[in-house]
Structures are given as C-alpha cells and as structure tokens.
N, C-alpha and C positions, 0 to 999 in steps of 0.2 A: 562578491569578495575579490580579493587580488591574489594571485599566487605566490607564494611564499619566495623572496627574492632568490636568485641562483648564486648572483656575486658576493662571497664574504668579504669585508663585512658589509651591511647594507649601505648603500649611499644614502645622506642626510637627507631628510624631508625638504623640499624647494618650493616656494609658491613665486608665482609670479602675476602681480595683481595689476587694476587699474588699466589694462590692455583692451583693445576692441578684438574679442577673441572670434575667430572664424572657424567653427567645428565641422566644416564639412559633412555635416548629420542630418539628412533629410528626413529623419523621423522627429527630431527635435528642435530647438531653436539652431538656426544658421549662424546668427552673429549676436554675440552678447557686447554690448555696447561698452560697460563699465565690466568686464571679465575677469577671471582669475583662472590659474591652471596651476594644479598641486603636483609635482613629482615624487614618487617615493620608491626605490628599490627596483628601479627600472622601467616603471610603470608609471599611468596616471591614476593618482588618487582620487583627486576629485576636480570639476570642472563647472564653472558657474559663476554666479554675479560676487565681485570683489566685498559688497557689503556683507555678504555671507559667509565666507572665507572661513574665518577662525572657527565659527560655531561648527559649519560642514566639515570642516578637516577634523576638529577634535572629534566629531561624530563617527566618521569614517576610521579615524585611528582608534577610536573604542570597540569597534566591530574586529580589527586586526588586533587589538588586545587578547579580547575574547576567545580569539582563535589560536592565541599563543604565537604571535606573529612580531608583535613590538612592545614596548612599554609605552603606551600613549601619550602620558604625562611629559616622560624624558624627552621623546622624539619631537612633538610640538615646542617644547621649551628649546631645543636645539634647533630648531627649523630657522631656513635662511630665506627671509624675505625681499623680496625685489620688485620695486614700485616700476611700472613699464609705462607711465603717461605718455599717451602720446604713439605707443607703438601698437603694433598688431600681431598678434599670437594665430599661427595655423598650423595644420599637420604638414610633416615632411613631404615634401612632393613625392610622387612616385611614377616613373616613366616606365609604361607598360611594355616597350620595346625598344631596346637598346641592342650595340654591339661593343659596348665598353669591355677592353680588354682582350677581344677578338681581333678589333681593329683598331690598335693602339696609336696614336697621333704621333707624328714624327715619323723617323724612321721610312724614309722615301725611298722605295727600289725593295725594301725587305717585304717577303713573303708576309702576308697576314695569315690568321688562324681563322676567316671568318667561314670559307667555304672549302670543303673537302670535293674538289672536281673530278677528283679521279673514279668517281661514280655517280649516277645520279638518285642513288636509294643508298642514303649512310643513316637508317633509324638507331642505329647502334650507339652511335657518336652522342658526347655529352659537352655542352658548352663549358660545363665546369672544368673539364680538363683543358680547356683551351683558354680561359679568362686569366690575364696578368694583371693582378690588383696594382702593379706600378705604371700602370696607363694614367699620365696624368690627366685624364679626363675625370679620373674619378673625384681628384682634388676640385676640381673645375665643378661638378655636379655637387659636391659638399656645401662648396662656397655660395651656391644658389639657393640652397635649402631642398635639394634634392638627395633626399635618404635611401632612397630604395629602388632598385632597378629590375626589370627582367631582361636579362641576358639571352639571348637568341641566335642559334645559328642562321648563318645568311640563306638568301633565298634563290641559290644557283640550283639547288636538287629538289628532285620531286618529294622527297623526304629529307630534310636535314639532320636530324637528331633530336635531343632532347632541352630545351630551356632550363637556366636557373636563375631563380629570383634572389638577389642580394641586397644587402645594406650596403652602401658606398663608404664605409668605413672599415678600413682593415688590412692588413699584409697578407693574411693566410685567407685564401678564398675559401675554404671548408668553415672557417668560423664568421664568414660574411653571409653564409645560407641562409635564407630565409625559407625557401623551399625548393627541393631537388631531388626529383626531377620536377618542373614547374609545369611543363606542357611538349606537345610533341610539334614540332614545325614541319610543314608541309610547303608546296608551293605551286603556283599556277603561271601561266602565262608568260610573258616576255623573258624575264630573268632565266627560265629553266631551259626556254628555247634558244636564248641567246648563248648561254655558256656550255649547252650539250649538241642540241640539232646546230650549232651554227659553227661547230668544230666538227662535223660531221659524225656524230654518235648519238644515239637514239636518247633522249625522244626530240624527233624533229618536230611535232605538230601538237596542237591541244589534245587532240585524239589519243595519242601516244602518251601525253602525259597523264590523262585519266585512266587508262588502260593499264601503265605502269603502276599508278597507286593504288588499282583494285588489286592487281594482282598482288601488291605487297600486303594489302590486308587479307586478301584469301590465302596467302600462303602464310601467314601467322595462325589462323584460324586451323589449315590443315596442322599446321605445327602443333597447336594446343592439342586437338584430338590424339595425335600421336603420344604427347606428352601423358596425356590423362590414360591412354591404354599401357602405356610401357614408362614407366616413371625413371628407365634409364637411359631413355632417349637422350641425346646429347642437348644441351643447354644452349640457344641460340640468344644472344643478347638483343641482336637487331628485332627478332621477333617478339622477346619478350616486351621491347619497348611499344611495339606496335599494339599488344594486346594490352597494355595498360590501358591506351586509349580505345579500343574497342570495349574493354571494361567498364569504361566512363572514369577510370580514375584520374586520368590526365585529359584536360581539353586539348583539342587539336587546332594551333594556330594557323590558319591557311591565308598566303600569302596570295591576295586577290584583290587588283583593284577595278578592274574591268567589269561590267556587269554579267558579260556570259562567264567569266571566270567564275564570280562569285556564285552563279546559279549551278555552274559545276562544281563547286563545292558542297552547295546545300545539298544536292544531288547525292553526292557520296555520302555525306554525313546520314542521310535520310537512309540510304543503303544500309552502312553497315551500325547505324546508331550511335553516331559519336556526337561527343560535345562540341559544337563547334565554334570558334570565334576569329571571326573576318579580320585581317589585317591590312591595314592602309584604306581598303573600302571606299575609293573615291568616287565611285559611281553606286554606291550603297543604296542610296537615296531613290535610285530607278527601281528597286526590288525590295522595298520595303515589305510587301505583304509576304513574301517569300522569306524573307529573314525572320519577321514575326512569326511564323508558323514554324521555322527550324528552330526557334527561341535561341536564335544565336546572338552574341554578341559582337562589336566593333570596336576594334583599336585603330582608331582613324590617324591618318596622317602617315608623314609629315605635311605640313602644307604651308610652311615658313621657306619656299624655295621655288626655282623657276622650274618649268616641267622638263624631264628629262627624257622622256619618250611618249609615244602615243598613250601610254596608259595613265598618264599624270596629268591631262589634258584637262579634266573636270573636277578637281580638289577645289572646294572652298571653305571657309570659316563659317559660313550660314550652314553646314551640311549638319554639324554637331548639334545643332538645337532640332532639326528635322527628323534627326535619328531618336533623339531623347523623346522629342513627342509622338513618334512611333511607339513608344514603350521598350525600347531598346536600351540594354545595358552599354554604355559608350564610354570609353576611355580614350587619352590621346598618347602619342607617341611624338619622338623627337628622331627614332631610326637614328641616333647616334652612329657615324660620324657623317650623314646625310645633312643633320640639322644639329648644330652641338647642343649637347644636353642640358646644358646650363640654359638655354631658351627654352624649356618647358613650358614655364607659366608664362613667358610672354605670348605662346600660341594660344594656350586657353584664354589669354587677357583678348586677343584677335576674335576670339568666338562672342566676346561681352560687344565689341564694335559691332557684330553683325547681329546682335539682336539677343544675345542667349543672358538670362538671369546671372549675374556675377556668381551668387552661390552654387548654382548649377553649373557653372563653367568651374568652378573649384574643386569640383568632385569628380571632373574629368581628370584631375592629374592626382587626387587622392584617394576619396572612397571607392571612386567606380574602379579605379586602377587595381587596388587592392581585393576587390570583388573579383575582378577579371582575374587575379593571381591566387584566389584562394586564400587571400589573406585578412580579409575582413574582420576577424576576429583577433587580429593583431595591431593592423596600423592601418592609416588611412582617415580616422578623425581622431579629434580630441574628444575621447569619451573615457570615463573611468572602468578602469580595468585592461585598456590598452597600452601597449607599447609607448612610453614618454617619449617619440619622437615627433618634435615640433619645431618650430623656426619663428623666431623674434625678428619683426620685419619695420623698416623706415616708415610703409604705408601699405595701404591695402594688396593683398597677396598678387594679383595680375597685372597691376598696374606697372608701366612701363620704368617710372621714376624709383621705384621700390627696391631698395638694397634689403639684403640679409643681413641681421645686424648680430645674430647669434643662431646656431644651429646646434639642436641636441638628438641625440640618441640613446636610447634606454636612459635617456634624463642627464646623460654625459653630454657637457658641451663638447663640439667637434670642431667647430669654426668659431 
C-alpha cells in the first residue's frame, strides 16, 4: 500500500507505457521488454507489462479507494497516458559519493568548503551546512538522470564529519534531504598524511592516523559513560556523532584505497563494532575474505581517470564484478569533481565492457547505491511503493550514446 501523498493536491495519475523498463530489482524481473510504469502522489503505483496496465492500475487504485485515499474511477478517468515506444525507463541514478555543493564548479582561487584543514579530527561537522544548491553541477547531474547523491566531507581529515543524502532538485538544501546524517566519514592513507603530516603537524604516519582514530572513538565511549553517570555533563556534538557510529546507527565510510589501509579500517571496525563501508577500494579485490568477514560494503571508484598518486595505481572496471561475485554489496561513485557527476552511468557501462551483466551494472548506480545509503525503501528501483524517481532514456541506460529524454522526481518532471 502506498503512503498518503503529502503534497496537496495529489499529482495526477501518469502512466508511461510500451517502453523497455529496467527495474534494477535483483529479486524480480530485471527487464520488462514491453513494460509500463504508473506514478501517482509522488510514488510508483504499479510497474509491469504494458498489456496489463489498465487492469492492474485499476486494481491498485481500488485498494487505495478502500483505504480512503482516492476516488478510483475519477483518478483513472483523468489519468495521463504516454506511449514511450523505443524508449527505456530506469530508476533515477544515485551517486553514492560526491562533493557537490562543497566544491562548486568555477570560482577558481576561491576557498572551497570540502575540508576543514584546521584540525585532523572534525566529527562534529555536517556536510549539510556547507552544501550550496546553486552549484551548476546539480543541474548537470539532473540532466544526466542522477536524481540522488550522497555528499561527503573530503578525505583530508582522520574524521571529517557526517555526510548527507540529497535529491539533486531544489534550492533549499534542507528540503532536498533524503537522509541526514547519512554516514560518518573517516580517512586513511595519503590524503591525511599529505594535508597534515606534510605541513608539519600530526598525523604524519599511518600509525598515527589509526591511533588518532582509536583515540576519538575511545573518547566518545568515555564521554557516553560520563553522560550516563551525570546527565548534566556538557553535550559534545563531535562525540555525539561518533557515538551514532559506535551504536551502528550510522555507517562509517572509510576512505581507503590501498590494501593495507583497507585492512586497518577492517581492524578498527572489528575493535569498535562499526558498520563499515570502504570508499574507493582500488585494492579491495586483494582482501576479499577479510571484507566479507567484516560484512563491509564497497563504494568503488572513481575509475574514469588517470592515476593521481601511488594509491590509484590498481583500479579497474573489472573489479566491480569480482567484488560482487564475492558477495559484497558494491556501489559506484564519481567522487565529483574528480570525475564529473554526469558520467556516473558511463562508469557503470565500462564495467559491462569488462564482463559484468548489464542489469548488475545498473544496480551499481541505483539499487545498490540506495542500499548503501539506507534508502532502499524509497529509491533505487522501479517497484510499487517507492518514490517515483525515474528516467526516460533514448536507449539502454548505460550505453554511451544514450541520452536522458525526461527526468522525474517524485513523479514530477524536472528535466
């Protein structure tokens, strides 16, 4: 049963029929050759075969009428039907790791809001407070069918702060929010060493990065004990964010490219009982057993680039398939602005060139990304009850010649 629509009045019932529908659903039919999608009240009312559309939509509306949510006959009579012959429909693409709005395009020489370099430990910071929706990259994302992103603080700090999952539509960042906080961002390796140790302050080594991270989590546990003993103990926003991770209410998104850094992240996750997501993970294929034992996920990439430094030497579009075959939950990222966000589906398409099944590749930038972000009950697939975030395409979703013909968020056309 669908939720009652929140926006008065409810949007009209809209049906898009006779398209190739890519559901991104691993449990049901991945592709409907002559498919149809019905959107009503901001959500997907029904998804299935076009020949069944009228009867099945009438049935679904009947259930809503019984719940007092609509007049089934009037709603069906006023429905807008659009034939999409030759088109493809897919869920809105989701980029699980970007810096949109924190590192806006243009403005050369102007300080960005990506990294707070005054301290290596800044868990209190919220990406929400730095995102500028006026960044032109949001419009570029929408035009390519990217309807949701997770904006993270940068990787210069041992603990950088908390990320936010956003829709790519809007001018008020709070109204764009899908989940906030979405995760705790931590980092290992070169970026931290370069931005702090390289400037003559701690941490200088990988040993110090791990020690500093342990100290931060231990300090949060000590703070919790004091608060339990004395409820009047002053509140500490930094430690409160760390406690959300320690309670497993937030995943810990760990920037780690090299195998040794990935294993350090696994070690710390084991010590503190954290929900671990490896970011970048270029050498994750070397430690599959350990990642599987840790029940870690991987947000892989960006791989559409040249090597920036020694940690980037071993990325490959073939790795996504190996990680998925090992049973790991895998999504892809552009790390915008490292790779422009509008090329997210092209990255997934290059995984197909390396042997990954197209339906599985689509899930890297739809259903799997939604699951990493804890949004699988709202976005990422074409399934009744989820938000009506979808894209009408000129061809298969991940092919280089394919263009977005229409982009819809909660059923409303935004491109």
